[in-house]
BASEMI-708887 format. One record per residue: x, y, z of N, C-alpha, C, O in turn; residue number from 1. Coordinates in nm, 4 decimals, padded with zeros to 6 digits. Layout:
<sites>
+----------+----------+----------+----------+----------+----------+----------+----------+----------+----------+----------+----------+-----+
|       nu |       nv |       nw |      cau |      cav |      caw |       cu |       cv |       cw |       ou |       ov |       ow | num |
+----------+----------+----------+----------+----------+----------+----------+----------+----------+----------+----------+----------+-----+
|        X |        Y |        Z |        X |        Y |        Z |        X |        Y |        Z |        X |        Y |        Z | NUM |
...
+----------+----------+----------+----------+----------+----------+----------+----------+----------+----------+----------+----------+-----+
</sites>
This chain:
<sites>
+----------+----------+----------+----------+----------+----------+----------+----------+----------+----------+----------+----------+-----+
|       nu |       nv |       nw |      cau |      cav |      caw |       cu |       cv |       cw |       ou |       ov |       ow | num |
+----------+----------+----------+----------+----------+----------+----------+----------+----------+----------+----------+----------+-----+
| -01.4006 | -00.7725 |  08.3977 | -01.4558 | -00.8914 |  08.3385 | -01.6043 | -00.8801 |  08.3223 | -01.6759 | -00.8451 |  08.4161 |   1 |
| -01.6515 | -00.9101 |  08.2011 | -01.7992 | -00.9035 |  08.1782 | -01.8549 | -01.0466 |  08.1682 | -01.8063 | -01.1276 |  08.0892 |   2 |
| -01.9513 | -01.0744 |  08.2445 | -02.0169 | -01.2033 |  08.2544 | -02.1614 | -01.1853 |  08.2104 | -02.2360 | -01.1032 |  08.2637 |   3 |
| -02.1973 | -01.2649 |  08.1118 | -02.3358 | -01.2627 |  08.0600 | -02.4138 | -01.3816 |  08.1284 | -02.3647 | -01.4939 |  08.1394 |   4 |
| -02.5342 | -01.3488 |  08.1716 | -02.6138 | -01.4511 |  08.2364 | -02.7368 | -01.4809 |  08.1503 | -02.8177 | -01.3930 |  08.1208 |   5 |
| -02.7476 | -01.6084 |  08.1110 | -02.8631 | -01.6508 |  08.0277 | -02.9399 | -01.7602 |  08.1054 | -02.8824 | -01.8355 |  08.1840 |   6 |
| -03.0699 | -01.7654 |  08.0803 | -03.1526 | -01.8690 |  08.1432 | -03.1952 | -01.8483 |  08.2822 | -03.2425 | -01.9404 |  08.3488 |   7 |
| -03.1782 | -01.7204 |  08.3305 | -03.2214 | -01.6903 |  08.4708 | -03.3706 | -01.7135 |  08.4820 | -03.4466 | -01.6835 |  08.3900 |   8 |
| -03.4119 | -01.7673 |  08.5963 | -03.5481 | -01.7839 |  08.6300 | -03.5590 | -01.7827 |  08.7850 | -03.4600 | -01.7674 |  08.8565 |   9 |
| -03.6819 | -01.7991 |  08.8318 | -03.7047 | -01.7881 |  08.9774 | -03.6424 | -01.9049 |  09.0520 | -03.6377 | -01.9021 |  09.1750 |  10 |
| -03.5959 | -02.0043 |  08.9848 | -03.5362 | -02.1219 |  09.0570 | -03.3806 | -02.1104 |  09.0641 | -03.3154 | -02.1966 |  09.1229 |  11 |
| -03.3233 | -02.0056 |  09.0050 | -03.1778 | -01.9910 |  09.0126 | -03.1369 | -01.9585 |  09.1536 | -03.2186 | -01.9164 |  09.2356 |  12 |
| -03.0079 | -01.9785 |  09.1818 | -02.9498 | -01.9612 |  09.3148 | -02.9021 | -01.8147 |  09.3280 | -02.7987 | -01.7761 |  09.2734 |  13 |
| -02.9813 | -01.7348 |  09.4026 | -02.9468 | -01.5884 |  09.4193 | -02.8159 | -01.5675 |  09.4908 | -02.7395 | -01.4781 |  09.4547 |  14 |
| -02.7875 | -01.6502 |  09.5945 | -02.6640 | -01.6446 |  09.6655 | -02.5392 | -01.6634 |  09.5764 | -02.4377 | -01.5954 |  09.5912 |  15 |
| -02.5528 | -01.7581 |  09.4849 | -02.4457 | -01.7814 |  09.3893 | -02.4282 | -01.6619 |  09.2923 | -02.3165 | -01.6189 |  09.2637 |  16 |
| -02.5401 | -01.6114 |  09.2441 | -02.5432 | -01.4903 |  09.1565 | -02.4754 | -01.3722 |  09.2304 | -02.3887 | -01.3062 |  09.1730 |  17 |
| -02.5125 | -01.3461 |  09.3520 | -02.4532 | -01.2348 |  09.4218 | -02.3019 | -01.2539 |  09.4438 | -02.2247 | -01.1587 |  09.4331 |  18 |
| -02.2619 | -01.3749 |  09.4737 | -02.1211 | -01.4129 |  09.4952 | -02.0405 | -01.3883 |  09.3640 | -01.9282 | -01.3382 |  09.3700 |  19 |
| -02.0969 | -01.4231 |  09.2471 | -02.0320 | -01.3985 |  09.1201 | -02.0185 | -01.2499 |  09.0956 | -01.9114 | -01.2037 |  09.0562 |  20 |
| -02.1250 | -01.1733 |  09.1180 | -02.1205 | -01.0278 |  09.0967 | -02.0225 | -00.9650 |  09.1936 | -01.9510 | -00.8732 |  09.1533 |  21 |
| -02.0144 | -01.0064 |  09.3137 | -01.9128 | -00.9592 |  09.4090 | -01.7752 | -00.9872 |  09.3583 | -01.6886 | -00.9001 |  09.3657 |  22 |
| -01.7508 | -01.1062 |  09.3067 | -01.6187 | -01.1452 |  09.2588 | -01.5745 | -01.0594 |  09.1377 | -01.4593 | -01.0165 |  09.1316 |  23 |
| -01.6652 | -01.0347 |  09.0422 | -01.6319 | -00.9610 |  08.9252 | -01.6459 | -00.8106 |  08.9506 | -01.6049 | -00.7314 |  08.8658 |  24 |
| -01.7033 | -00.7679 |  09.0662 | -01.7213 | -00.6331 |  09.1035 | -01.8045 | -00.5548 |  09.0044 | -01.7781 | -00.4377 |  08.9772 |  25 |
| -01.9104 | -00.6247 |  08.9483 | -02.0062 | -00.5663 |  08.8535 | -02.1272 | -00.6471 |  08.8497 | -02.1308 | -00.7576 |  08.9040 |  26 |
| -02.2295 | -00.5953 |  08.7860 | -02.3542 | -00.6748 |  08.7582 | -02.3271 | -00.7591 |  08.6357 | -02.2513 | -00.7216 |  08.5461 |  27 |
| -02.3934 | -00.8774 |  08.6349 | -02.3866 | -00.9575 |  08.5138 | -02.4777 | -00.8919 |  08.4082 | -02.5734 | -00.8232 |  08.4441 |  28 |
| -02.4501 | -00.9116 |  08.2841 | -02.5282 | -00.8580 |  08.1750 | -02.6215 | -00.9647 |  08.1161 | -02.5976 | -01.0839 |  08.1356 |  29 |
| -02.7257 | -00.9250 |  08.0454 | -02.8182 | -01.0229 |  07.9871 | -02.7924 | -01.0444 |  07.8402 | -02.6929 | -00.9974 |  07.7849 |  30 |
| -02.8802 | -01.1135 |  07.7802 | -02.8674 | -01.1495 |  07.6368 | -02.8760 | -01.0311 |  07.5435 | -02.8359 | -01.0396 |  07.4274 |  31 |
| -02.9279 | -00.9215 |  07.5933 | -02.9457 | -00.8008 |  07.5071 | -02.8252 | -00.7057 |  07.5147 | -02.8305 | -00.5940 |  07.4633 |  32 |
| -02.7169 | -00.7507 |  07.5790 | -02.6009 | -00.6643 |  07.6084 | -02.5419 | -00.6120 |  07.4729 | -02.5108 | -00.4931 |  07.4662 |  33 |
| -02.5257 | -00.6901 |  07.3699 | -02.4838 | -00.6380 |  07.2442 | -02.3348 | -00.6150 |  07.2219 | -02.2930 | -00.5467 |  07.1284 |  34 |
| -02.2555 | -00.6754 |  07.3127 | -02.1088 | -00.6613 |  07.3008 | -02.0461 | -00.7934 |  07.3400 | -02.1167 | -00.8852 |  07.3818 |  35 |
| -01.9156 | -00.8048 |  07.3273 | -01.8513 | -00.9313 |  07.3661 | -01.8440 | -00.9431 |  07.5104 | -01.8367 | -00.8431 |  07.5819 |  36 |
| -01.8459 | -01.0698 |  07.5594 | -01.8398 | -01.0945 |  07.7027 | -01.7230 | -01.1943 |  07.7259 | -01.6829 | -01.2668 |  07.6348 |  37 |
| -01.6704 | -01.1958 |  07.8490 | -01.5547 | -01.2810 |  07.8826 | -01.6067 | -01.4202 |  07.9238 | -01.5358 | -01.5192 |  07.9057 |  38 |
| -01.7226 | -01.4290 |  07.9759 | -01.7772 | -01.5608 |  08.0164 | -01.9327 | -01.5544 |  08.0098 | -01.9938 | -01.4479 |  08.0193 |  39 |
| -01.9896 | -01.6694 |  07.9938 | -02.1350 | -01.6865 |  07.9917 | -02.1739 | -01.7750 |  08.1041 | -02.1148 | -01.8821 |  08.1174 |  40 |
| -02.2680 | -01.7400 |  08.1862 | -02.3296 | -01.8204 |  08.2891 | -02.4686 | -01.8679 |  08.2326 | -02.5633 | -01.7902 |  08.2208 |  41 |
| -02.4738 | -01.9942 |  08.2003 | -02.5989 | -02.0418 |  08.1316 | -02.6693 | -02.1360 |  08.2266 | -02.6204 | -02.2460 |  08.2525 |  42 |
| -02.7843 | -02.0944 |  08.2793 | -02.8718 | -02.1752 |  08.3667 | -02.9495 | -02.2627 |  08.2679 | -03.0110 | -02.2118 |  08.1742 |  43 |
| -02.9462 | -02.4002 |  08.2903 | -03.0137 | -02.4890 |  08.1953 | -03.0840 | -02.5997 |  08.2686 | -03.0282 | -02.6619 |  08.3589 |  44 |
| -03.2083 | -02.6242 |  08.2287 | -03.2911 | -02.7318 |  08.2891 | -03.3288 | -02.8302 |  08.1794 | -03.3264 | -02.7932 |  08.0620 |  45 |
| -03.3618 | -02.9484 |  08.2114 | -03.3967 | -03.0525 |  08.1136 | -03.5048 | -03.0083 |  08.0217 | -03.5049 | -03.0430 |  07.9036 |  46 |
| -03.5986 | -02.9310 |  08.0741 | -03.7179 | -02.8868 |  07.9947 | -03.6910 | -02.7619 |  07.9129 | -03.7812 | -02.7103 |  07.8469 |  47 |
| -03.5669 | -02.7123 |  07.9165 | -03.5344 | -02.5894 |  07.8462 | -03.5171 | -02.6047 |  07.6950 | -03.4992 | -02.5060 |  07.6236 |  48 |
| -03.5225 | -02.7275 |  07.6478 | -03.5117 | -02.7541 |  07.5015 | -03.3847 | -02.8231 |  07.4662 | -03.3274 | -02.8983 |  07.5451 |  49 |
| -03.3401 | -02.7958 |  07.3427 | -03.2201 | -02.8681 |  07.2953 | -03.0962 | -02.8021 |  07.3450 | -03.0710 | -02.6857 |  07.3136 |  50 |
| -03.0133 | -02.8772 |  07.4263 | -02.8975 | -02.8216 |  07.4775 | -02.7930 | -02.7741 |  07.3843 | -02.7275 | -02.6734 |  07.4112 |  51 |
| -02.7744 | -02.8428 |  07.2747 | -02.6834 | -02.7967 |  07.1668 | -02.7209 | -02.6604 |  07.1194 | -02.6350 | -02.5730 |  07.1080 |  52 |
| -02.8556 | -02.6381 |  07.0894 | -02.8956 | -02.5107 |  07.0492 | -02.8685 | -02.4020 |  07.1549 | -02.8277 | -02.2908 |  07.1212 |  53 |
| -02.8913 | -02.4348 |  07.2805 | -02.8648 | -02.3425 |  07.3919 | -02.7187 | -02.3085 |  07.4019 | -02.6844 | -02.1943 |  07.4324 |  54 |
| -02.6311 | -02.4042 |  07.3772 | -02.4848 | -02.3739 |  07.3924 | -02.4399 | -02.2898 |  07.2671 | -02.3609 | -02.1961 |  07.2791 |  55 |
| -02.4911 | -02.3256 |  07.1527 | -02.4561 | -02.2452 |  07.0357 | -02.4961 | -02.1046 |  07.0488 | -02.4208 | -02.0151 |  07.0106 |  56 |
| -02.6199 | -02.0788 |  07.1050 | -02.6712 | -01.9458 |  07.1318 | -02.5846 | -01.8702 |  07.2369 | -02.5657 | -01.7488 |  07.2292 |  57 |
| -02.5337 | -01.9474 |  07.3339 | -02.4509 | -01.8874 |  07.4383 | -02.3112 | -01.8414 |  07.3822 | -02.2431 | -01.7582 |  07.4421 |  58 |
| -02.2746 | -01.8965 |  07.2710 | -02.1494 | -01.8612 |  07.2060 | -02.1539 | -01.7260 |  07.1354 | -02.0503 | -01.6680 |  07.1029 |  59 |
| -02.2785 | -01.6756 |  07.1117 | -02.2955 | -01.5580 |  07.0303 | -02.2061 | -01.4342 |  07.0655 | -02.1445 | -01.3722 |  06.9788 |  60 |
| -02.2033 | -01.4045 |  07.1901 | -02.1293 | -01.2832 |  07.2361 | -02.0045 | -01.3184 |  07.3071 | -01.9391 | -01.2296 |  07.3618 |  61 |
| -01.9659 | -01.4463 |  07.3099 | -01.8451 | -01.4856 |  07.3881 | -01.7197 | -01.4576 |  07.3108 | -01.7042 | -01.4946 |  07.1944 |  62 |
| -01.6276 | -01.3884 |  07.3825 | -01.4996 | -01.3525 |  07.3215 | -01.4134 | -01.4762 |  07.3022 | -01.4230 | -01.5709 |  07.3803 |  63 |
| -01.3285 | -01.4769 |  07.1984 | -01.2343 | -01.5916 |  07.1836 | -01.1565 | -01.6138 |  07.3101 | -01.1060 | -01.5200 |  07.3717 |  64 |
| -01.1475 | -01.7396 |  07.3481 | -01.0788 | -01.7745 |  07.4762 | -01.1709 | -01.7695 |  07.5992 | -01.1280 | -01.8032 |  07.7095 |  65 |
| -01.2967 | -01.7278 |  07.5811 | -01.3869 | -01.7192 |  07.6917 | -01.4477 | -01.8539 |  07.7213 | -01.4305 | -01.9485 |  07.6444 |  66 |
| -01.5197 | -01.8639 |  07.8334 | -01.5795 | -01.9952 |  07.8639 | -01.7273 | -01.9753 |  07.8958 | -01.7755 | -01.8656 |  07.9239 |  67 |
| -01.7956 | -02.0894 |  07.8895 | -01.9344 | -02.0961 |  07.9233 | -01.9411 | -02.1821 |  08.0521 | -01.8875 | -02.2929 |  08.0552 |  68 |
| -02.0061 | -02.1312 |  08.1563 | -02.0315 | -02.2048 |  08.2743 | -02.1791 | -02.2542 |  08.2643 | -02.2720 | -02.1750 |  08.2801 |  69 |
| -02.1986 | -02.3821 |  08.2387 | -02.3303 | -02.4372 |  08.2258 | -02.3797 | -02.4841 |  08.3621 | -02.3265 | -02.5798 |  08.4184 |  70 |
| -02.4832 | -02.4155 |  08.4159 | -02.5336 | -02.4494 |  08.5473 | -02.6631 | -02.5386 |  08.5268 | -02.7561 | -02.4985 |  08.4568 |  71 |
| -02.6647 | -02.6494 |  08.5845 | -02.7738 | -02.7395 |  08.5729 | -02.8184 | -02.7872 |  08.7165 | -02.7340 | -02.7904 |  08.8062 |  72 |
| -02.9459 | -02.8235 |  08.7399 | -02.9860 | -02.8728 |  08.8670 | -02.9172 | -03.0021 |  08.8943 | -02.9013 | -03.0848 |  08.8045 |  73 |
| -02.8756 | -03.0216 |  09.0178 | -02.8029 | -03.1394 |  09.0560 | -02.8984 | -03.2698 |  09.0304 | -03.0214 | -03.2654 |  09.0314 |  74 |
| -02.8258 | -03.3770 |  09.0090 | -02.8967 | -03.5087 |  08.9845 | -02.9992 | -03.5285 |  09.0949 | -02.9690 | -03.5080 |  09.2125 |  75 |
| -03.1174 | -03.5673 |  09.0583 | -03.2294 | -03.5865 |  09.1561 | -03.3148 | -03.4653 |  09.1840 | -03.4208 | -03.4765 |  09.2455 |  76 |
| -03.2696 | -03.3489 |  09.1391 | -03.3506 | -03.2278 |  09.1563 | -03.4413 | -03.2128 |  09.0301 | -03.4076 | -03.2655 |  08.9241 |  77 |
| -03.5524 | -03.1432 |  09.0414 | -03.6365 | -03.1165 |  08.9262 | -03.5570 | -03.0461 |  08.8185 | -03.4838 | -02.9504 |  08.8440 |  78 |
| -03.5738 | -03.0969 |  08.6960 | -03.5027 | -03.0316 |  08.5792 | -03.3605 | -03.0734 |  08.5621 | -03.2889 | -03.0167 |  08.4795 |  79 |
| -03.3162 | -03.1732 |  08.6391 | -03.1751 | -03.2146 |  08.6267 | -03.1447 | -03.2591 |  08.4856 | -03.2323 | -03.3136 |  08.4184 |  80 |
| -03.0208 | -03.2371 |  08.4377 | -02.9766 | -03.2810 |  08.3121 | -02.8722 | -03.3887 |  08.3225 | -02.7715 | -03.3725 |  08.3914 |  81 |
| -02.8945 | -03.4933 |  08.2576 | -02.7990 | -03.6074 |  08.2656 | -02.6626 | -03.5651 |  08.2195 | -02.6489 | -03.5025 |  08.1144 |  82 |
| -02.5596 | -03.5987 |  08.2978 | -02.4194 | -03.5544 |  08.2615 | -02.3782 | -03.6075 |  08.1195 | -02.2954 | -03.5469 |  08.0515 |  83 |
| -02.4380 | -03.7209 |  08.0781 | -02.4064 | -03.7739 |  07.9437 | -02.4636 | -03.6841 |  07.8390 | -02.4074 | -03.6763 |  07.7297 |  84 |
| -02.5716 | -03.6159 |  07.8653 | -02.6321 | -03.5204 |  07.7702 | -02.5352 | -03.4023 |  07.7493 | -02.5171 | -03.3560 |  07.6366 |  85 |
| -02.4737 | -03.3544 |  07.8577 | -02.3806 | -03.2496 |  07.8443 | -02.2536 | -03.2952 |  07.7709 | -02.1984 | -03.2229 |  07.6880 |  86 |
| -02.2105 | -03.4134 |  07.8030 | -02.0903 | -03.4690 |  07.7316 | -02.1140 | -03.4851 |  07.5834 | -02.0216 | -03.4679 |  07.5040 |  87 |
| -02.2393 | -03.5187 |  07.5432 | -02.2765 | -03.5343 |  07.4068 | -02.2927 | -03.3990 |  07.3359 | -02.2486 | -03.3812 |  07.2223 |  88 |
| -02.3564 | -03.3052 |  07.4051 | -02.3929 | -03.1765 |  07.3434 | -02.2689 | -03.0859 |  07.3267 | -02.2600 | -03.0113 |  07.2292 |  89 |
| -02.1757 | -03.0923 |  07.4194 | -02.0600 | -02.9976 |  07.4133 | -01.9830 | -03.0063 |  07.2815 | -01.9672 | -02.9035 |  07.2156 |  90 |
| -01.9351 | -03.1216 |  07.2403 | -01.8569 | -03.1266 |  07.1174 | -01.9361 | -03.0947 |  06.9934 | -01.8804 | -03.0395 |  06.8985 |  91 |
| -02.0673 | -03.1281 |  06.9900 | -02.1500 | -03.0869 |  06.8769 | -02.1530 | -02.9409 |  06.8661 | -02.1538 | -02.8880 |  06.7549 |  92 |
| -02.1549 | -02.8666 |  06.9830 | -02.1571 | -02.7208 |  06.9789 | -02.0191 | -02.6604 |  06.9582 | -02.0046 | -02.5382 |  06.9537 |  93 |
| -01.9159 | -02.7467 |  06.9453 | -01.7793 | -02.6972 |  06.9257 | -01.7086 | -02.6704 |  07.0561 | -01.6121 | -02.5940 |  07.0575 |  94 |
| -01.7521 | -02.7298 |  07.1666 | -01.6927 | -02.7040 |  07.2976 | -01.6307 | -02.8278 |  07.3595 | -01.6620 | -02.9411 |  07.3227 |  95 |
| -01.5408 | -02.8027 |  07.4558 | -01.4841 | -02.9181 |  07.5283 | -01.5171 | -02.8940 |  07.6803 | -01.5093 | -02.7819 |  07.7306 |  96 |
| -01.5521 | -02.9995 |  07.7458 | -01.5853 | -02.9942 |  07.8874 | -01.4551 | -02.9989 |  07.9655 | -01.3731 | -03.0870 |  07.9399 |  97 |
| -01.4318 | -02.9055 |  08.0624 | -01.3046 | -02.9056 |  08.1335 | -01.3217 | -02.9329 |  08.2869 | -01.2384 | -03.0011 |  08.3466 |  98 |
| -01.4267 | -02.8808 |  08.3476 | -01.4420 | -02.8865 |  08.4880 | -01.5908 | -02.8995 |  08.5209 | -01.6736 | -02.8343 |  08.4572 |  99 |
| -01.6257 | -02.9821 |  08.6187 | -01.7573 | -02.9972 |  08.6753 | -01.7502 | -02.9808 |  08.8272 | -01.6682 | -03.0476 |  08.8901 | 100 |
| -01.8294 | -02.8978 |  08.8872 | -01.8277 | -02.8809 |  09.0306 | -01.9651 | -02.8551 |  09.0825 | -02.0516 | -02.8062 |  09.0099 | 101 |
| -01.9871 | -02.8885 |  09.2113 | -02.1066 | -02.8495 |  09.2850 | -02.0868 | -02.7064 |  09.3290 | -01.9892 | -02.6745 |  09.3970 | 102 |
| -02.1801 | -02.6190 |  09.2901 | -02.1604 | -02.4754 |  09.3232 | -02.2680 | -02.4261 |  09.4260 | -02.2581 | -02.3142 |  09.4765 | 103 |
| -02.3640 | -02.5056 |  09.4542 | -02.4670 | -02.4682 |  09.5512 | -02.5459 | -02.5917 |  09.5921 | -02.5213 | -02.7024 |  09.5443 | 104 |
| -02.6364 | -02.5707 |  09.6770 | -02.7185 | -02.6836 |  09.7286 | -02.7953 | -02.7594 |  09.6166 | -02.8103 | -02.8815 |  09.6208 | 105 |
| -02.8435 | -02.6808 |  09.5155 | -02.9246 | -02.7363 |  09.4125 | -02.8595 | -02.7387 |  09.2754 | -02.9166 | -02.8015 |  09.1863 | 106 |
| -02.7426 | -02.6748 |  09.2496 | -02.6887 | -02.6532 |  09.1198 | -02.5427 | -02.7078 |  09.1058 | -02.4608 | -02.6991 |  09.1973 | 107 |
| -02.5176 | -02.7620 |  08.9902 | -02.3823 | -02.8004 |  08.9517 | -02.3409 | -02.7155 |  08.8317 | -02.4260 | -02.6720 |  08.7541 | 108 |
| -02.2104 | -02.6919 |  08.8162 | -02.1576 | -02.6098 |  08.7062 | -02.0589 | -02.6930 |  08.6300 | -01.9764 | -02.7636 |  08.6881 | 109 |
| -02.0681 | -02.6840 |  08.4958 | -01.9710 | -02.7416 |  08.4046 | -01.9106 | -02.6337 |  08.3198 | -01.9818 | -02.5577 |  08.2542 | 110 |
| -01.7751 | -02.6261 |  08.3208 | -01.7096 | -02.5264 |  08.2407 | -01.6795 | -02.5831 |  08.1032 | -01.6193 | -02.6894 |  08.0880 | 111 |
| -01.7239 | -02.5080 |  08.0043 | -01.7030 | -02.5495 |  07.8595 | -01.6242 | -02.4437 |  07.7858 | -01.6515 | -02.3242 |  07.7978 | 112 |
| -01.5271 | -02.4881 |  07.7102 | -01.4430 | -02.3958 |  07.6335 | -01.4311 | -02.4438 |  07.4906 | -01.4465 | -02.5629 |  07.4636 | 113 |
| -01.4045 | -02.3543 |  07.4002 | -01.3742 | -02.3886 |  07.2622 | -01.2395 | -02.4484 |  07.2609 | -01.1472 | -02.3950 |  07.3225 | 114 |
| -01.2235 | -02.5625 |  07.1899 | -01.0916 | -02.6289 |  07.1858 | -00.9869 | -02.5354 |  07.1275 | -01.0166 | -02.4538 |  07.0402 | 115 |
| -00.8628 | -02.5483 |  07.1771 | -00.7576 | -02.4625 |  07.1301 | -00.7219 | -02.5076 |  06.9852 | -00.7141 | -02.6269 |  06.9561 | 116 |
| -00.7023 | -02.4148 |  06.9024 | -00.6605 | -02.4496 |  06.7693 | -00.5086 | -02.4474 |  06.7563 | -00.4411 | -02.3603 |  06.8112 | 117 |
| -00.4569 | -02.5439 |  06.6833 | -00.3077 | -02.5457 |  06.6677 | -00.2485 | -02.4279 |  06.6016 | -00.3086 | -02.3697 |  06.5113 | 118 |
| -00.1338 | -02.3915 |  06.6433 | -00.0644 | -02.2672 |  06.5900 |  00.0123 | -02.3060 |  06.4694 |  00.0775 | -02.2216 |  06.4079 | 119 |
+----------+----------+----------+----------+----------+----------+----------+----------+----------+----------+----------+----------+-----+
</sites>
């Protein structure tokens, strides 16, 4: 499994990053990878700009059927993103929100997938 990590900064949760790399038994790749990836881990803060643009950019290398895990600071933390902003941005970017979970002391994750197309 190839996981692309976007939006890394000094405030990201290193324990979570190590846990993901241990789970996939590989290093995560960055935005310069240049090939398709199975999942994207997108660290996003309120001050990072337009969330729709960020989600569309995260779709660039994502394989069909892959998912984006949007990591945002938990409510009340610096840079937190209002859940309604995620709910608004996802469908504009062509994504559906499936799961939201607390993944560390400071970060929440929301799984976003492209809607299934009818056969």
